[in-house]
C-alpha positions in Angstrom: 68.0 94.2 77.6 68.7 91.1 79.3 72.4 90.8 80.2 74.0 87.5 79.2 77.2 86.4 80.9 80.2 86.0 78.6 81.2 82.4 78.3 84.9 81.9 79.0 86.6 79.1 77.3 88.8 77.4 79.9 91.6 75.4 78.4 91.9 71.8 79.3 94.7 70.5 81.5 96.3 68.9 78.5 96.5 72.2 76.7 97.9 74.0 79.8 100.5 71.3 80.2 101.5 71.7 76.6 101.8 75.4 76.9 103.9 75.2 80.0 106.2 72.7 78.3 106.6 75.1 75.4 107.4 78.0 77.8 109.9 75.9 79.7 111.6 74.8 76.4 111.7 78.5 75.3 113.3 79.5 78.6 115.9 76.7 78.3 116.8 77.8 74.8 117.1 81.4 75.9 119.3 80.5 78.9 121.5 78.3 76.5 121.7 81.2 74.0 122.8 83.6 76.8 125.4 81.1 78.1 126.8 80.6 74.6 127.0 84.4 74.1 128.8 84.8 77.5 131.3 82.1 76.5 131.9 83.8 73.1 132.5 87.2 74.9 134.8 85.6 77.4 136.8 83.8 74.7 137.0 87.0 72.6 138.1 89.0 75.7 140.8 86.4 76.5 141.9 86.4 72.9 142.3 90.2 72.9 144.1 90.1 76.2 146.5 87.5 74.8 147.2 89.6 71.7 147.7 92.7 73.8 150.2 91.0 76.2 152.1 88.7 73.8 155.0 89.3 71.5 153.7 88.1 68.2 156.9 86.7 66.9 158.1 84.7 69.9 154.8 84.2 71.7 156.3 85.2 75.1 155.1 88.3 77.0 155.8 91.6 75.3 157.8 94.4 77.0 154.7 96.0 78.6 153.4 92.7 79.9 156.6 91.5 81.5 157.1 94.9 83.2 153.5 94.6 84.5 154.3 91.1 85.8 157.3 92.5 87.6 155.3 95.3 89.1 152.6 92.9 90.3 155.2 90.6 91.9 156.9 93.5 93.5 153.7 94.6 95.2 153.0 91.1 96.3 156.4 90.9 97.9 155.7 94.1 99.8 152.8 92.3 101.5 154.6 88.9 101.7 158.4 89.4 101.7 160.3 86.8 99.7 163.1 86.4 97.2 162.7 87.8 93.7 165.3 87.4 91.0 165.6 88.6 87.4 167.6 87.4 84.4 168.3 89.6 81.5 169.5 87.7 78.4 171.1 89.1 75.3 171.8 87.0 72.2 175.5 87.4 71.3 176.3 88.7 67.8 172.7 88.8 66.8 173.2 91.6 64.3 175.7 89.4 62.5 173.0 86.7 62.1 170.6 89.2 60.5 173.3 90.7 58.3 174.7 87.4 57.0 171.7 85.2 56.8 168.7 87.7 56.7 166.0 88.7 59.0 164.0 85.5 58.5 166.9 83.5 60.0 167.1 86.1 62.7 163.4 85.7 63.5 163.9 81.9 63.6 166.7 82.3 66.2 164.5 84.6 68.4 161.7 82.0 68.3 164.0 79.2 69.2 165.7 81.1 72.0 162.2 82.0 73.4 161.2 78.4 73.3 164.4 77.2 75.0 163.9 79.8 77.8 160.3 78.9 78.3 161.0 75.1 78.4 163.8 75.6 80.9 161.9 77.8 83.3 159.2 76.9 85.7 155.5 77.6 85.1 155.6 80.2 87.9 158.4 82.1 86.1 157.6 84.8 83.6 159.4 85.2 80.3 159.2 88.3 78.1 160.9 89.9 75.1 162.3 93.1 76.4 163.3 94.4 73.1 165.2 93.3 70.0 167.3 90.3 71.0 166.9 90.9 74.8 164.7 88.8 77.1 163.7 89.3 80.7 163.0 86.3 82.9 161.3 87.0 86.2 161.9 84.4 88.9 159.6 84.7 91.9 160.7 83.1 95.2 164.1 82.4 93.8 167.5 83.2 95.5 170.3 84.7 93.5 172.2 81.3 93.7 169.2 79.4 92.2 168.8 82.1 89.6 172.4 81.8 88.6 172.0 78.0 88.2 168.9 78.4 86.0 170.8 81.0 83.9 173.6 78.5 83.4 171.1 75.9 82.2 169.6 78.3 79.8 173.0 79.4 78.5 174.1 75.8 77.9 170.8 75.0 76.2 171.0 78.0 73.8 174.6 77.1 72.9 173.2 73.8 71.6 170.7 75.5 69.4 171.2 74.9 65.7 171.5 77.8 63.3 172.8 78.3 59.7 176.0 79.8 61.2 179.1 77.7 61.6 179.7 79.4 65.0 177.5 78.2 67.9 174.8 80.5 69.1 175.6 82.0 72.5 174.1 84.5 74.9 175.2 86.7 77.8 173.0 86.7 80.9 172.9 89.1 83.8 171.5 88.0 87.1 169.9 90.4 89.6 168.1 89.8 92.9 165.9 92.3 94.7 167.3 93.5 98.0 165.7 95.7 100.7 165.2 99.3 99.7 165.6 98.6 96.0 163.0 99.1 93.2 162.0 97.3 90.1 164.1 99.8 88.1 167.1 98.9 90.3 166.5 95.2 89.6 166.4 95.8 85.9 169.4 98.1 85.8 171.5 95.7 87.8 170.7 92.9 85.4 171.4 95.1 82.4 174.7 96.2 83.9 175.8 92.6 84.3 174.8 91.7 80.8 177.3 94.4 79.6 179.9 93.1 82.0 179.4 89.6 80.5 179.9 91.1 77.0 183.1 92.8 78.2 184.4 89.5 79.6 184.0 87.8 76.3 180.3 86.9 76.0 178.7 83.4 76.4 178.6 83.6 80.2 176.5 84.4 83.3 177.4 87.4 85.5 175.7 87.7 88.9 177.9 90.2 90.7 179.3 93.6 90.0 
């Protein structure tokens, strides 16, 4: 038998150009789809992190998140020594608000107080709900004197907060500043002790020394 060579059909340049364009377009679509997916995953992750770190009522940091922030700042200070102060704020007679006007009004008070604190503080500060009607305010690179002045501004702003009660809303604030050899737990305990002292002295005041 006589062998006949197979005839190969070679596509024209126009066909090759069209196929290359289709491939390029498909690649662009795939890259865009991957980018969109990555963005959705990133947004979902950020949303989950926000939910995990945020007090759902007041929208400030929850207890775990504010303590994590304190721990992170403490470690940073070990590498780069600086001032670190802490405010602990307790709303005065908060139980009476709940008992007399209901928990919805109590929730409203908590939200308003959280907003006042956040607006009064700097962006570099961290605000968290420590529990119930207590808030922690972490103040990086802040001396005890500056922390006291900020605490007074917060106290005055909260006193002007409107509620259903005829009596003005007030708070007691303890100020603590980290000193050499002290821990985060010491910082929190000192602030807590000073809140109790403020309560003993009649409430609606800032205490920054034992």
